[in-house]
PyMOL Python script that loads the backbone (N, CA, C, O; Angstrom):
from pymol import cmd

cmd.read_pdbstr("""\
ATOM      1  N   MET A   1     121.302  11.235 -76.437  1.00  0.00           N
ATOM      2  CA  MET A   1     120.054  10.446 -76.724  1.00  0.00           C
ATOM      3  C   MET A   1     118.995  11.331 -76.788  1.00  0.00           C
ATOM      4  O   MET A   1     118.752  12.260 -76.017  1.00  0.00           O
ATOM      5  N   LYS A   2     118.243  10.889 -77.991  1.00  0.00           N
ATOM      6  CA  LYS A   2     116.908  11.777 -78.297  1.00  0.00           C
ATOM      7  C   LYS A   2     115.803  11.537 -77.449  1.00  0.00           C
ATOM      8  O   LYS A   2     115.615  10.431 -76.943  1.00  0.00           O
ATOM      9  N   LYS A   3     114.981  12.614 -77.245  1.00  0.00           N
ATOM     10  CA  LYS A   3     113.784  12.472 -76.633  1.00  0.00           C
ATOM     11  C   LYS A   3     112.670  11.631 -77.308  1.00  0.00           C
ATOM     12  O   LYS A   3     112.344  11.907 -78.463  1.00  0.00           O
ATOM     13  N   LYS A   4     112.070  10.613 -76.636  1.00  0.00           N
ATOM     14  CA  LYS A   4     111.089   9.988 -77.395  1.00  0.00           C
ATOM     15  C   LYS A   4     109.742  10.729 -77.526  1.00  0.00           C
ATOM     16  O   LYS A   4     109.102  11.093 -76.540  1.00  0.00           O
ATOM     17  N   ARG A   5     109.379  10.914 -78.697  1.00  0.00           N
ATOM     18  CA  ARG A   5     108.097  11.744 -79.105  1.00  0.00           C
ATOM     19  C   ARG A   5     106.861  11.024 -78.558  1.00  0.00           C
ATOM     20  O   ARG A   5     106.650   9.823 -78.725  1.00  0.00           O
ATOM     21  N   LYS A   6     106.042  11.889 -77.871  1.00  0.00           N
ATOM     22  CA  LYS A   6     104.790  11.459 -77.268  1.00  0.00           C
ATOM     23  C   LYS A   6     103.879  11.290 -78.393  1.00  0.00           C
ATOM     24  O   LYS A   6     103.887  12.148 -79.275  1.00  0.00           O
ATOM     25  N   THR A   7     103.024  10.201 -78.477  1.00  0.00           N
ATOM     26  CA  THR A   7     102.166  10.045 -79.397  1.00  0.00           C
ATOM     27  C   THR A   7     100.614  10.017 -78.808  1.00  0.00           C
ATOM     28  O   THR A   7     100.390   9.227 -77.890  1.00  0.00           O
ATOM     29  N   TYR A   8      99.695  10.729 -79.231  1.00  0.00           N
ATOM     30  CA  TYR A   8      98.408  10.908 -78.676  1.00  0.00           C
ATOM     31  C   TYR A   8      97.418  10.202 -79.384  1.00  0.00           C
ATOM     32  O   TYR A   8      97.424  10.161 -80.614  1.00  0.00           O
ATOM     33  N   SER A   9      96.530   9.616 -78.662  1.00  0.00           N
ATOM     34  CA  SER A   9      95.373   8.685 -79.299  1.00  0.00           C
ATOM     35  C   SER A   9      94.483   9.601 -79.851  1.00  0.00           C
ATOM     36  O   SER A   9      94.567  10.774 -79.489  1.00  0.00           O
ATOM     37  N   PRO A  10      93.613   9.254 -80.696  1.00  0.00           N
ATOM     38  CA  PRO A  10      92.537  10.077 -81.350  1.00  0.00           C
ATOM     39  C   PRO A  10      91.543  10.827 -80.307  1.00  0.00           C
ATOM     40  O   PRO A  10      91.114  11.977 -80.402  1.00  0.00           O
ATOM     41  N   LYS A  11      91.289   9.871 -79.287  1.00  0.00           N
ATOM     42  CA  LYS A  11      90.387  10.452 -78.199  1.00  0.00           C
ATOM     43  C   LYS A  11      91.173  11.709 -77.483  1.00  0.00           C
ATOM     44  O   LYS A  11      90.534  12.696 -77.118  1.00  0.00           O
ATOM     45  N   GLU A  12      92.428  11.625 -77.327  1.00  0.00           N
ATOM     46  CA  GLU A  12      93.225  12.643 -76.678  1.00  0.00           C
ATOM     47  C   GLU A  12      93.094  13.874 -77.495  1.00  0.00           C
ATOM     48  O   GLU A  12      92.695  14.938 -77.022  1.00  0.00           O
ATOM     49  N   LYS A  13      93.509  13.672 -78.983  1.00  0.00           N
ATOM     50  CA  LYS A  13      93.528  14.762 -79.916  1.00  0.00           C
ATOM     51  C   LYS A  13      92.232  15.544 -79.886  1.00  0.00           C
ATOM     52  O   LYS A  13      92.168  16.773 -79.895  1.00  0.00           O
ATOM     53  N   VAL A  14      91.213  14.715 -79.848  1.00  0.00           N
ATOM     54  CA  VAL A  14      89.819  15.395 -80.099  1.00  0.00           C
ATOM     55  C   VAL A  14      89.599  16.184 -78.730  1.00  0.00           C
ATOM     56  O   VAL A  14      89.108  17.313 -78.712  1.00  0.00           O
ATOM     57  N   TYR A  15      89.997  15.510 -77.602  1.00  0.00           N
ATOM     58  CA  TYR A  15      89.904  16.407 -76.252  1.00  0.00           C
ATOM     59  C   TYR A  15      90.516  17.631 -76.319  1.00  0.00           C
ATOM     60  O   TYR A  15      89.974  18.652 -75.895  1.00  0.00           O
ATOM     61  N   LEU A  16      91.772  17.602 -76.895  1.00  0.00           N
ATOM     62  CA  LEU A  16      92.683  18.877 -76.942  1.00  0.00           C
ATOM     63  C   LEU A  16      92.037  19.893 -77.823  1.00  0.00           C
ATOM     64  O   LEU A  16      91.972  21.080 -77.504  1.00  0.00           O
ATOM     65  N   LEU A  17      91.559  19.408 -78.942  1.00  0.00           N
ATOM     66  CA  LEU A  17      90.943  20.427 -79.839  1.00  0.00           C
ATOM     67  C   LEU A  17      89.725  21.047 -79.498  1.00  0.00           C
ATOM     68  O   LEU A  17      89.377  22.180 -79.834  1.00  0.00           O
ATOM     69  N   LYS A  18      88.979  20.089 -78.683  1.00  0.00           N
ATOM     70  CA  LYS A  18      87.666  20.444 -78.003  1.00  0.00           C
ATOM     71  C   LYS A  18      87.915  21.486 -77.079  1.00  0.00           C
ATOM     72  O   LYS A  18      87.201  22.489 -77.064  1.00  0.00           O
ATOM     73  N   LYS A  19      88.979  21.317 -76.217  1.00  0.00           N
ATOM     74  CA  LYS A  19      89.243  22.314 -75.319  1.00  0.00           C
ATOM     75  C   LYS A  19      89.731  23.629 -75.745  1.00  0.00           C
ATOM     76  O   LYS A  19      89.719  24.569 -74.950  1.00  0.00           O
ATOM     77  N   HIS A  20      90.194  23.772 -77.038  1.00  0.00           N
ATOM     78  CA  HIS A  20      90.663  24.937 -77.517  1.00  0.00           C
ATOM     79  C   HIS A  20      89.422  25.502 -78.275  1.00  0.00           C
ATOM     80  O   HIS A  20      89.092  26.653 -77.990  1.00  0.00           O
ATOM     81  N   LEU A  21      88.708  24.833 -79.194  1.00  0.00           N
ATOM     82  CA  LEU A  21      87.686  25.183 -80.023  1.00  0.00           C
ATOM     83  C   LEU A  21      86.381  25.696 -79.286  1.00  0.00           C
ATOM     84  O   LEU A  21      85.846  26.764 -79.583  1.00  0.00           O
ATOM     85  N   VAL A  22      85.906  24.824 -78.277  1.00  0.00           N
ATOM     86  CA  VAL A  22      84.901  24.926 -77.550  1.00  0.00           C
ATOM     87  C   VAL A  22      85.011  25.786 -76.163  1.00  0.00           C
ATOM     88  O   VAL A  22      84.167  26.646 -75.907  1.00  0.00           O
ATOM     89  N   ASN A  23      85.967  25.538 -75.393  1.00  0.00           N
ATOM     90  CA  ASN A  23      86.324  26.267 -74.219  1.00  0.00           C
ATOM     91  C   ASN A  23      86.975  27.458 -74.403  1.00  0.00           C
ATOM     92  O   ASN A  23      86.850  28.347 -73.560  1.00  0.00           O
ATOM     93  N   GLY A  24      87.809  27.643 -75.610  1.00  0.00           N
ATOM     94  CA  GLY A  24      88.461  28.817 -75.831  1.00  0.00           C
ATOM     95  C   GLY A  24      89.782  28.946 -74.940  1.00  0.00           C
ATOM     96  O   GLY A  24      90.223  30.022 -74.536  1.00  0.00           O
ATOM     97  N   VAL A  25      90.332  27.731 -74.700  1.00  0.00           N
ATOM     98  CA  VAL A  25      91.588  27.760 -74.001  1.00  0.00           C
ATOM     99  C   VAL A  25      92.728  28.111 -74.997  1.00  0.00           C
ATOM    100  O   VAL A  25      92.644  27.678 -76.147  1.00  0.00           O
ATOM    101  N   ALA A  26      93.837  28.906 -74.605  1.00  0.00           N
ATOM    102  CA  ALA A  26      94.872  29.249 -75.542  1.00  0.00           C
ATOM    103  C   ALA A  26      95.630  28.073 -75.966  1.00  0.00           C
ATOM    104  O   ALA A  26      95.896  27.211 -75.128  1.00  0.00           O
ATOM    105  N   VAL A  27      96.014  27.945 -77.211  1.00  0.00           N
ATOM    106  CA  VAL A  27      96.885  27.017 -77.766  1.00  0.00           C
ATOM    107  C   VAL A  27      98.124  26.890 -76.951  1.00  0.00           C
ATOM    108  O   VAL A  27      98.476  25.783 -76.541  1.00  0.00           O
ATOM    109  N   SER A  28      98.729  27.852 -76.725  1.00  0.00           N
ATOM    110  CA  SER A  28      99.987  27.914 -75.909  1.00  0.00           C
ATOM    111  C   SER A  28      99.845  27.266 -74.596  1.00  0.00           C
ATOM    112  O   SER A  28     100.722  26.506 -74.187  1.00  0.00           O
ATOM    113  N   GLN A  29      98.745  27.537 -73.887  1.00  0.00           N
ATOM    114  CA  GLN A  29      98.518  26.945 -72.580  1.00  0.00           C
ATOM    115  C   GLN A  29      98.210  25.439 -72.715  1.00  0.00           C
ATOM    116  O   GLN A  29      98.528  24.683 -71.797  1.00  0.00           O
ATOM    117  N   ILE A  30      97.580  24.960 -73.868  1.00  0.00           N
ATOM    118  CA  ILE A  30      97.317  23.436 -73.868  1.00  0.00           C
ATOM    119  C   ILE A  30      98.516  22.726 -74.211  1.00  0.00           C
ATOM    120  O   ILE A  30      98.767  21.600 -73.780  1.00  0.00           O
ATOM    121  N   CYS A  31      99.420  23.522 -75.156  1.00  0.00           N
ATOM    122  CA  CYS A  31     100.755  22.782 -75.489  1.00  0.00           C
ATOM    123  C   CYS A  31     101.696  22.837 -74.299  1.00  0.00           C
ATOM    124  O   CYS A  31     102.572  21.982 -74.167  1.00  0.00           O
ATOM    125  N   GLU A  32     101.547  23.739 -73.507  1.00  0.00           N
ATOM    126  CA  GLU A  32     102.316  23.776 -72.229  1.00  0.00           C
ATOM    127  C   GLU A  32     102.008  22.706 -71.279  1.00  0.00           C
ATOM    128  O   GLU A  32     102.861  22.011 -70.726  1.00  0.00           O
ATOM    129  N   GLU A  33     100.771  22.614 -71.123  1.00  0.00           N
ATOM    130  CA  GLU A  33     100.327  21.573 -70.153  1.00  0.00           C
ATOM    131  C   GLU A  33     100.521  20.136 -70.660  1.00  0.00           C
ATOM    132  O   GLU A  33     100.639  19.203 -69.866  1.00  0.00           O
ATOM    133  N   ASN A  34     100.552  19.971 -71.971  1.00  0.00           N
ATOM    134  CA  ASN A  34     100.582  18.538 -72.602  1.00  0.00           C
ATOM    135  C   ASN A  34     101.968  18.276 -73.170  1.00  0.00           C
ATOM    136  O   ASN A  34     102.191  17.245 -73.806  1.00  0.00           O
ATOM    137  N   GLN A  35     102.914  19.207 -72.946  1.00  0.00           N
ATOM    138  CA  GLN A  35     104.250  19.019 -73.453  1.00  0.00           C
ATOM    139  C   GLN A  35     104.370  18.736 -75.030  1.00  0.00           C
ATOM    140  O   GLN A  35     105.183  17.900 -75.423  1.00  0.00           O
ATOM    141  N   CYS A  36     103.594  19.407 -75.884  1.00  0.00           N
ATOM    142  CA  CYS A  36     103.389  19.287 -77.151  1.00  0.00           C
ATOM    143  C   CYS A  36     103.837  20.707 -77.788  1.00  0.00           C
ATOM    144  O   CYS A  36     103.562  21.771 -77.233  1.00  0.00           O
ATOM    145  N   ASN A  37     104.536  20.625 -78.979  1.00  0.00           N
ATOM    146  CA  ASN A  37     104.790  21.997 -79.657  1.00  0.00           C
ATOM    147  C   ASN A  37     103.740  22.471 -80.514  1.00  0.00           C
ATOM    148  O   ASN A  37     103.012  21.710 -81.153  1.00  0.00           O
ATOM    149  N   ARG A  38     103.650  23.820 -80.535  1.00  0.00           N
ATOM    150  CA  ARG A  38     102.566  24.643 -81.288  1.00  0.00           C
ATOM    151  C   ARG A  38     102.282  23.997 -82.639  1.00  0.00           C
ATOM    152  O   ARG A  38     101.124  23.708 -82.942  1.00  0.00           O
ATOM    153  N   PRO A  39     103.296  23.764 -83.451  1.00  0.00           N
ATOM    154  CA  PRO A  39     103.190  23.423 -84.911  1.00  0.00           C
ATOM    155  C   PRO A  39     102.355  22.072 -85.017  1.00  0.00           C
ATOM    156  O   PRO A  39     101.456  21.891 -85.838  1.00  0.00           O
ATOM    157  N   TYR A  40     102.795  21.127 -84.044  1.00  0.00           N
ATOM    158  CA  TYR A  40     102.115  19.841 -84.055  1.00  0.00           C
ATOM    159  C   TYR A  40     100.548  19.963 -83.746  1.00  0.00           C
ATOM    160  O   TYR A  40      99.731  19.363 -84.444  1.00  0.00           O
ATOM    161  N   PHE A  41     100.163  20.784 -82.649  1.00  0.00           N
ATOM    162  CA  PHE A  41      98.998  21.072 -82.405  1.00  0.00           C
ATOM    163  C   PHE A  41      98.078  21.601 -83.578  1.00  0.00           C
ATOM    164  O   PHE A  41      97.008  21.093 -83.911  1.00  0.00           O
ATOM    165  N   THR A  42      98.710  22.766 -84.178  1.00  0.00           N
ATOM    166  CA  THR A  42      98.135  23.442 -85.231  1.00  0.00           C
ATOM    167  C   THR A  42      97.768  22.528 -86.408  1.00  0.00           C
ATOM    168  O   THR A  42      96.699  22.650 -87.007  1.00  0.00           O
ATOM    169  N   ALA A  43      98.692  21.611 -86.715  1.00  0.00           N
ATOM    170  CA  ALA A  43      98.795  20.689 -87.881  1.00  0.00           C
ATOM    171  C   ALA A  43      97.644  19.627 -87.621  1.00  0.00           C
ATOM    172  O   ALA A  43      96.886  19.265 -88.520  1.00  0.00           O
ATOM    173  N   GLY A  44      97.572  19.134 -86.250  1.00  0.00           N
ATOM    174  CA  GLY A  44      96.531  18.303 -86.062  1.00  0.00           C
ATOM    175  C   GLY A  44      95.126  18.953 -86.113  1.00  0.00           C
ATOM    176  O   GLY A  44      94.168  18.282 -86.497  1.00  0.00           O
ATOM    177  N   ASN A  45      94.978  20.260 -85.730  1.00  0.00           N
ATOM    178  CA  ASN A  45      93.806  21.008 -85.803  1.00  0.00           C
ATOM    179  C   ASN A  45      93.162  21.051 -87.291  1.00  0.00           C
ATOM    180  O   ASN A  45      91.989  20.872 -87.618  1.00  0.00           O
ATOM    181  N   ILE A  46      94.318  21.351 -88.107  1.00  0.00           N
ATOM    182  CA  ILE A  46      93.903  21.419 -89.684  1.00  0.00           C
ATOM    183  C   ILE A  46      93.621  20.149 -90.077  1.00  0.00           C
ATOM    184  O   ILE A  46      92.617  20.071 -90.785  1.00  0.00           O
ATOM    185  N   ASN A  47      94.205  19.092 -89.837  1.00  0.00           N
ATOM    186  CA  ASN A  47      93.996  17.847 -90.305  1.00  0.00           C
ATOM    187  C   ASN A  47      92.603  17.216 -89.824  1.00  0.00           C
ATOM    188  O   ASN A  47      91.853  16.618 -90.596  1.00  0.00           O
ATOM    189  N   PHE A  48      92.332  17.423 -88.410  1.00  0.00           N
ATOM    190  CA  PHE A  48      91.027  17.115 -87.968  1.00  0.00           C
ATOM    191  C   PHE A  48      89.914  17.810 -88.697  1.00  0.00           C
ATOM    192  O   PHE A  48      88.892  17.175 -88.959  1.00  0.00           O
ATOM    193  N   LEU A  49      90.045  19.128 -89.059  1.00  0.00           N
ATOM    194  CA  LEU A  49      88.930  19.796 -89.477  1.00  0.00           C
ATOM    195  C   LEU A  49      88.795  19.395 -91.060  1.00  0.00           C
ATOM    196  O   LEU A  49      87.705  19.387 -91.631  1.00  0.00           O
ATOM    197  N   SER A  50      89.967  19.080 -91.668  1.00  0.00           N
ATOM    198  CA  SER A  50      89.610  18.716 -93.160  1.00  0.00           C
ATOM    199  C   SER A  50      88.993  17.193 -93.099  1.00  0.00           C
ATOM    200  O   SER A  50      88.322  16.848 -94.072  1.00  0.00           O
ATOM    201  N   LYS A  51      89.156  16.353 -92.131  1.00  0.00           N
ATOM    202  CA  LYS A  51      88.437  15.230 -92.132  1.00  0.00           C
ATOM    203  C   LYS A  51      87.055  15.363 -91.782  1.00  0.00           C
ATOM    204  O   LYS A  51      86.242  14.626 -92.340  1.00  0.00           O
ATOM    205  N   VAL A  52      86.663  16.235 -90.900  1.00  0.00           N
ATOM    206  CA  VAL A  52      85.314  16.501 -90.534  1.00  0.00           C
ATOM    207  C   VAL A  52      84.687  17.168 -91.922  1.00  0.00           C
ATOM    208  O   VAL A  52      83.499  16.928 -92.137  1.00  0.00           O
ATOM    209  N   ARG A  53      85.301  17.864 -92.731  1.00  0.00           N
ATOM    210  CA  ARG A  53      84.517  18.347 -93.875  1.00  0.00           C
ATOM    211  C   ARG A  53      84.423  17.208 -94.887  1.00  0.00           C
ATOM    212  O   ARG A  53      83.516  17.164 -95.719  1.00  0.00           O
ATOM    213  N   GLN A  54      85.291  16.377 -94.802  1.00  0.00           N
ATOM    214  CA  GLN A  54      85.198  15.232 -95.929  1.00  0.00           C
ATOM    215  C   GLN A  54      83.946  14.259 -95.519  1.00  0.00           C
ATOM    216  O   GLN A  54      83.198  13.743 -96.350  1.00  0.00           O
ATOM    217  N   VAL A  55      83.857  14.120 -94.326  1.00  0.00           N
ATOM    218  CA  VAL A  55      82.569  13.287 -93.738  1.00  0.00           C
ATOM    219  C   VAL A  55      81.406  14.130 -93.822  1.00  0.00           C
ATOM    220  O   VAL A  55      80.340  13.514 -93.821  1.00  0.00           O
ATOM    221  N   GLN A  56      81.336  15.498 -93.902  1.00  0.00           N
ATOM    222  CA  GLN A  56      80.116  16.242 -94.182  1.00  0.00           C
ATOM    223  C   GLN A  56      79.742  16.228 -95.592  1.00  0.00           C
ATOM    224  O   GLN A  56      78.575  16.290 -95.980  1.00  0.00           O
ATOM    225  N   LYS A  57      80.833  16.139 -96.394  1.00  0.00           N
ATOM    226  CA  LYS A  57      80.540  15.868 -98.111  1.00  0.00           C
ATOM    227  C   LYS A  57      79.619  14.665 -98.182  1.00  0.00           C
ATOM    228  O   LYS A  57      78.586  14.699 -98.850  1.00  0.00           O
ATOM    229  N   ARG A  58      80.002  13.594 -97.482  1.00  0.00           N
ATOM    230  CA  ARG A  58      79.439  12.397 -97.622  1.00  0.00           C
ATOM    231  C   ARG A  58      77.974  12.311 -97.192  1.00  0.00           C
ATOM    232  O   ARG A  58      77.222  11.464 -97.676  1.00  0.00           O
ATOM    233  N   LEU A  59      77.583  13.193 -96.286  1.00  0.00           N
ATOM    234  CA  LEU A  59      76.169  13.146 -95.706  1.00  0.00           C
ATOM    235  C   LEU A  59      75.194  13.720 -96.723  1.00  0.00           C
ATOM    236  O   LEU A  59      75.576  14.533 -97.565  1.00  0.00           O
ATOM    237  N   PRO A  60      74.026  13.331 -96.652  1.00  0.00           N
ATOM    238  CA  PRO A  60      73.112  13.906 -97.667  1.00  0.00           C
ATOM    239  C   PRO A  60      72.873  15.295 -97.208  1.00  0.00           C
ATOM    240  O   PRO A  60      73.149  15.645 -96.061  1.00  0.00           O
ATOM    241  N   PRO A  61      72.301  16.184 -98.201  1.00  0.00           N
ATOM    242  CA  PRO A  61      72.041  17.371 -97.801  1.00  0.00           C
ATOM    243  C   PRO A  61      71.120  17.730 -96.863  1.00  0.00           C
ATOM    244  O   PRO A  61      70.136  16.993 -96.913  1.00  0.00           O
ATOM    245  N   ARG A  62      71.050  18.656 -95.949  1.00  0.00           N
ATOM    246  CA  ARG A  62      70.193  18.886 -94.833  1.00  0.00           C
ATOM    247  C   ARG A  62      68.855  18.952 -95.258  1.00  0.00           C
ATOM    248  O   ARG A  62      67.948  18.443 -94.599  1.00  0.00           O
ATOM    249  N   LYS A  63      68.631  19.687 -96.567  1.00  0.00           N
ATOM    250  CA  LYS A  63      67.193  19.927 -96.904  1.00  0.00           C
ATOM    251  C   LYS A  63      66.558  18.549 -97.110  1.00  0.00           C
ATOM    252  O   LYS A  63      65.409  18.393 -96.697  1.00  0.00           O
ATOM    253  N   SER A  64      67.186  17.547 -97.702  1.00  0.00           N
ATOM    254  CA  SER A  64      66.589  16.223 -97.830  1.00  0.00           C
ATOM    255  C   SER A  64      66.151  15.601 -96.530  1.00  0.00           C
ATOM    256  O   SER A  64      65.136  14.912 -96.424  1.00  0.00           O
ATOM    257  N   LEU A  65      66.973  15.885 -95.556  1.00  0.00           N
ATOM    258  CA  LEU A  65      66.540  15.214 -94.205  1.00  0.00           C
ATOM    259  C   LEU A  65      65.532  15.907 -93.541  1.00  0.00           C
ATOM    260  O   LEU A  65      64.826  15.252 -92.773  1.00  0.00           O
ATOM    261  N   LEU A  66      65.296  17.219 -93.691  1.00  0.00           N
ATOM    262  CA  LEU A  66      64.379  17.954 -93.125  1.00  0.00           C
ATOM    263  C   LEU A  66      63.009  18.024 -93.811  1.00  0.00           C
ATOM    264  O   LEU A  66      62.035  18.291 -93.107  1.00  0.00           O
ATOM    265  N   SER A  67      62.866  17.828 -95.000  1.00  0.00           N
ATOM    266  CA  SER A  67      61.721  17.994 -95.816  1.00  0.00           C
ATOM    267  C   SER A  67      60.617  17.289 -95.345  1.00  0.00           C
ATOM    268  O   SER A  67      59.553  17.886 -95.180  1.00  0.00           O
ATOM    269  N   PRO A  68      60.740  15.936 -95.072  1.00  0.00           N
ATOM    270  CA  PRO A  68      59.549  15.307 -94.415  1.00  0.00           C
ATOM    271  C   PRO A  68      59.128  15.766 -93.190  1.00  0.00           C
ATOM    272  O   PRO A  68      57.923  15.683 -92.950  1.00  0.00           O
ATOM    273  N   LEU A  69      59.960  16.293 -92.257  1.00  0.00           N
ATOM    274  CA  LEU A  69      59.479  16.788 -91.077  1.00  0.00           C
ATOM    275  C   LEU A  69      58.945  18.203 -91.311  1.00  0.00           C
ATOM    276  O   LEU A  69      58.078  18.585 -90.525  1.00  0.00           O
ATOM    277  N   ARG A  70      59.286  18.920 -92.149  1.00  0.00           N
ATOM    278  CA  ARG A  70      58.708  20.222 -92.472  1.00  0.00           C
ATOM    279  C   ARG A  70      57.070  19.970 -93.129  1.00  0.00           C
ATOM    280  O   ARG A  70      56.103  20.699 -92.909  1.00  0.00           O
ATOM    281  N   LYS A  71      57.088  18.912 -93.855  1.00  0.00           N
ATOM    282  CA  LYS A  71      55.705  18.703 -94.410  1.00  0.00           C
ATOM    283  C   LYS A  71      54.840  18.301 -93.370  1.00  0.00           C
ATOM    284  O   LYS A  71      53.740  18.834 -93.223  1.00  0.00           O
ATOM    285  N   LYS A  72      55.303  17.301 -92.560  1.00  0.00           N
ATOM    286  CA  LYS A  72      54.243  17.079 -91.361  1.00  0.00           C
ATOM    287  C   LYS A  72      54.060  18.133 -90.458  1.00  0.00           C
ATOM    288  O   LYS A  72      53.007  18.142 -89.821  1.00  0.00           O
ATOM    289  N   ASN A  73      54.952  19.099 -90.265  1.00  0.00           N
ATOM    290  CA  ASN A  73      54.621  20.436 -89.432  1.00  0.00           C
ATOM    291  C   ASN A  73      53.687  21.207 -90.261  1.00  0.00           C
ATOM    292  O   ASN A  73      52.699  21.596 -89.638  1.00  0.00           O
ATOM    293  N   CYS A  74      53.739  21.537 -91.521  1.00  0.00           N
ATOM    294  CA  CYS A  74      52.884  22.194 -92.160  1.00  0.00           C
ATOM    295  C   CYS A  74      51.370  21.545 -92.243  1.00  0.00           C
ATOM    296  O   CYS A  74      50.350  22.233 -92.296  1.00  0.00           O
ATOM    297  N   GLN A  75      51.392  20.321 -92.246  1.00  0.00           N
ATOM    298  CA  GLN A  75      50.094  19.680 -92.214  1.00  0.00           C
ATOM    299  C   GLN A  75      49.280  19.845 -90.880  1.00  0.00           C
ATOM    300  O   GLN A  75      48.075  20.085 -90.803  1.00  0.00           O
ATOM    301  N   ALA A  76      50.230  19.660 -89.767  1.00  0.00           N
ATOM    302  CA  ALA A  76      49.668  19.763 -88.318  1.00  0.00           C
ATOM    303  C   ALA A  76      49.191  21.347 -88.286  1.00  0.00           C
ATOM    304  O   ALA A  76      48.110  21.594 -87.751  1.00  0.00           O
ATOM    305  N   ARG A  77      49.902  22.326 -88.795  1.00  0.00           N
ATOM    306  CA  ARG A  77      49.487  23.698 -88.722  1.00  0.00           C
ATOM    307  C   ARG A  77      48.178  23.868 -89.270  1.00  0.00           C
ATOM    308  O   ARG A  77      47.271  24.441 -88.666  1.00  0.00           O
ATOM    309  N   ARG A  78      48.070  23.328 -90.512  1.00  0.00           N
ATOM    310  CA  ARG A  78      46.806  23.588 -91.317  1.00  0.00           C
ATOM    311  C   ARG A  78      45.599  23.053 -90.481  1.00  0.00           C
ATOM    312  O   ARG A  78      44.545  23.681 -90.385  1.00  0.00           O
ATOM    313  N   LYS A  79      45.834  21.822 -89.871  1.00  0.00           N
ATOM    314  CA  LYS A  79      44.818  21.304 -89.187  1.00  0.00           C
ATOM    315  C   LYS A  79      44.352  22.143 -88.004  1.00  0.00           C
ATOM    316  O   LYS A  79      43.160  22.381 -87.811  1.00  0.00           O
ATOM    317  N   ILE A  80      45.278  22.558 -87.264  1.00  0.00           N
ATOM    318  CA  ILE A  80      45.103  23.300 -86.157  1.00  0.00           C
ATOM    319  C   ILE A  80      44.343  24.655 -86.622  1.00  0.00           C
ATOM    320  O   ILE A  80      43.349  25.088 -86.038  1.00  0.00           O
ATOM    321  N   ARG A  81      44.887  25.208 -87.645  1.00  0.00           N
ATOM    322  CA  ARG A  81      44.087  26.574 -88.145  1.00  0.00           C
ATOM    323  C   ARG A  81      42.612  26.180 -88.485  1.00  0.00           C
ATOM    324  O   ARG A  81      41.681  26.849 -88.036  1.00  0.00           O
ATOM    325  N   GLN A  82      42.401  25.059 -89.303  1.00  0.00           N
ATOM    326  CA  GLN A  82      40.955  24.731 -89.556  1.00  0.00           C
ATOM    327  C   GLN A  82      40.145  24.432 -88.386  1.00  0.00           C
ATOM    328  O   GLN A  82      38.950  24.719 -88.445  1.00  0.00           O
ATOM    329  N   GLU A  83      40.611  23.903 -87.342  1.00  0.00           N
ATOM    330  CA  GLU A  83      40.060  23.601 -86.107  1.00  0.00           C
ATOM    331  C   GLU A  83      39.585  24.856 -85.450  1.00  0.00           C
ATOM    332  O   GLU A  83      38.488  24.942 -84.899  1.00  0.00           O
ATOM    333  N   LYS A  84      40.520  25.898 -85.536  1.00  0.00           N
ATOM    334  CA  LYS A  84      40.265  27.214 -84.816  1.00  0.00           C
ATOM    335  C   LYS A  84      39.187  27.964 -85.713  1.00  0.00           C
ATOM    336  O   LYS A  84      38.352  28.679 -85.159  1.00  0.00           O
ATOM    337  N   ARG A  85      39.197  27.823 -86.957  1.00  0.00           N
ATOM    338  CA  ARG A  85      38.272  28.463 -87.907  1.00  0.00           C
ATOM    339  C   ARG A  85      36.821  28.032 -87.520  1.00  0.00           C
ATOM    340  O   ARG A  85      35.932  28.867 -87.353  1.00  0.00           O
ATOM    341  N   LYS A  86      36.617  26.629 -87.382  1.00  0.00           N
ATOM    342  CA  LYS A  86      35.516  26.077 -87.036  1.00  0.00           C
ATOM    343  C   LYS A  86      34.899  26.614 -85.665  1.00  0.00           C
ATOM    344  O   LYS A  86      33.717  26.928 -85.527  1.00  0.00           O
ATOM    345  N   SER A  87      35.796  26.667 -84.755  1.00  0.00           N
ATOM    346  CA  SER A  87      35.281  27.086 -83.483  1.00  0.00           C
ATOM    347  C   SER A  87      35.049  28.591 -83.506  1.00  0.00           C
ATOM    348  O   SER A  87      34.247  29.034 -82.684  1.00  0.00           O
ATOM    349  N   TRP A  88      35.575  29.326 -84.239  1.00  0.00           N
ATOM    350  CA  TRP A  88      35.230  30.814 -84.433  1.00  0.00           C
ATOM    351  C   TRP A  88      33.762  30.999 -85.032  1.00  0.00           C
ATOM    352  O   TRP A  88      32.922  31.807 -84.636  1.00  0.00           O
ATOM    353  N   ALA A  89      33.630  30.063 -86.088  1.00  0.00           N
ATOM    354  CA  ALA A  89      32.366  30.239 -86.907  1.00  0.00           C
ATOM    355  C   ALA A  89      31.121  29.696 -86.013  1.00  0.00           C
ATOM    356  O   ALA A  89      29.990  30.101 -86.282  1.00  0.00           O
ATOM    357  N   SER A  90      31.301  28.914 -85.105  1.00  0.00           N
ATOM    358  CA  SER A  90      30.305  28.307 -84.384  1.00  0.00           C
ATOM    359  C   SER A  90      29.856  29.234 -83.110  1.00  0.00           C
ATOM    360  O   SER A  90      28.970  28.848 -82.347  1.00  0.00           O
TER     361      SER A  90
END
""", "prot")
cmd.dss("prot")
cmd.show_as("cartoon", "prot")
cmd.util.cbc("prot")
cmd.orient("prot")
């Protein structure tokens, strides 16, 4: 009789990958604890990262998101400088 393959939910997969990528736990240790084989884990890792890259491509560029904030920041800096100059002049 064959062993029944364990399936992981997406949340479980993200948890395992996060455990490896963020916390630096060895892949062999994670596989041993969760009774999965190493190729399954690394294939899931590659698949997950490719999906993340696809989502990043769909997002607008970072510059377009930050440019209005930078503009407001520059305006606020200019205003502060002008006020300082006025206080020095008097």
